[in-house]
N, C-alpha and C positions, 0 to 999 in steps of 0.2 A: 732459639727464641728470636735472635736478631733477624734470621731469614724470614720468619713469619711476619715480623714487624715491617721489614722492607717490602715484602710481597703485599701486605695489607696497605701500606702507604702508596705503593704504585697503583693498586686497584682503586684507591680513593681518588688519586690524581686523574686516572683515566675516566672515572665516573664523572668527576666535575668537568673535565674537558668535554666529554660528550654532552653533558647537560648544557654547558655554555654554548657549544656549537649549535645545538638544537634550538635554543632560545634565540640566538642571534639570527638564525636562519628563518625562524617563524615570524620574527618581527618584520622582515623584509618581504614576506610573501602573504600579507593579509589581503584577502579578497575571496572571490568565489570562482568556481569553475563552471563554464557554460558549454554544454554539449549540443551540437547542431550538425546534422548530416554526417555523422561519424567523425566529426572533428571536435576536438576539445580545445577551448580557449580559456586562458586564465584572465579574469577581470579583476585587477587590483582595486582596492577601495578608493585609491586616489583618482582613478578614472571615473568611478561613480560620483565622487564628490565634485568633479569638474562639470557635471551635467546640471542644468538648471533645475532647481527644486520647484515642486508644484504644491500649492495650498489646496486642501480638500477637506470635506466633511464626511463623516460616516453616517450611516442610518441612525445611529444613536446620538447624532449631533456633536460628536467629538471633532474638534478642529485639529488637523494634523498637517504636517509639512514633510513631503517625501519625494522620491524619485520615481517617475513614471517608467514602468518596465519597457514600454514601447520605445521611449526615448533612449533608454540604455541599449536596447537591441539595435536601434538605428545607428548608434555610435559604433557598434561592432559590425555593421552591414549585415545584420540578420533580419530577414523579413518576418513580419508578424501579421497574421490575418485572423479572421473569426474562427476558422477551422483549426488553428494551431493548438496543439496539446502541449501543456507545460507540466513537468514533474519537478517539484521543488523538494530538495533534500536538506535536512537540518543536521546540525552537529550531534543532537541527542537521538538520532535515528528516525525521526519523524519524516514522513513523506506525504506530500499533498499533490494530487493530480488534478489539473484544471483544464477546461476548455473555455477559452474566452468567448463570452456571449457578446452580442452586439452592444456597443456603447459601454461595456464593462471595462474598468481600468484596474490594473494591479499596480500597487506602489511598494517600493522598498524603502523602509525607513532605516537610517543609519543610527544605531544606538550604541551606548557604552555602558558597561557594568564593571563589576570588580574583576572579571576575567578578561576584559579588553573590549574591543569593538566587535559589533555583529550587525547583521542585516535582519530586518523583520519584514515579512510579507504582510501587507494589509490590503484587503479588498473592501472598499468603502460600501459597496452595494450589498454586502453580506449582512443580513438583518440581525443575526445573533452572534456574529463574530466567531463562527465555528470554523471558518476556513483561513484563519490567520496562522502564521507559522514564524517562530523565532529561530535565530541562529542558522540562517540559510548558509549552506556551504557550496551547493551546486544546483544548477538548473539544467534539466534536459528539455530540449525543444524538438517536437516531432511534427 
């Protein structure tokens, strides 16, 4: 009986250690992954927050404040043009593929909920808000 208790106690200690390690690791690595030309770069939230915010209005006249995706890409020395294709991936498995139209702007809003921080994609020119995406984890640029 003592052996079972000792083994059980050791397993519990290992489980808590792994849980603590994962939690401390994830707190230091909050951000998104950007893939461009077969290169992957990690963009921490702190880098996004250092970029100047832009005020904008949506087609539904909602006033918002967010980060222009072109400015974010310029900070990483990634070129953006009208022909650029973007694939946004979210934590919940959603994917949104977009090609930037002339004068169209994509914004990332930094939000917070019970689970922590996240980025939300907003396209102000989208009349019915059908191309918005929450919990962005990565962006592929082609």
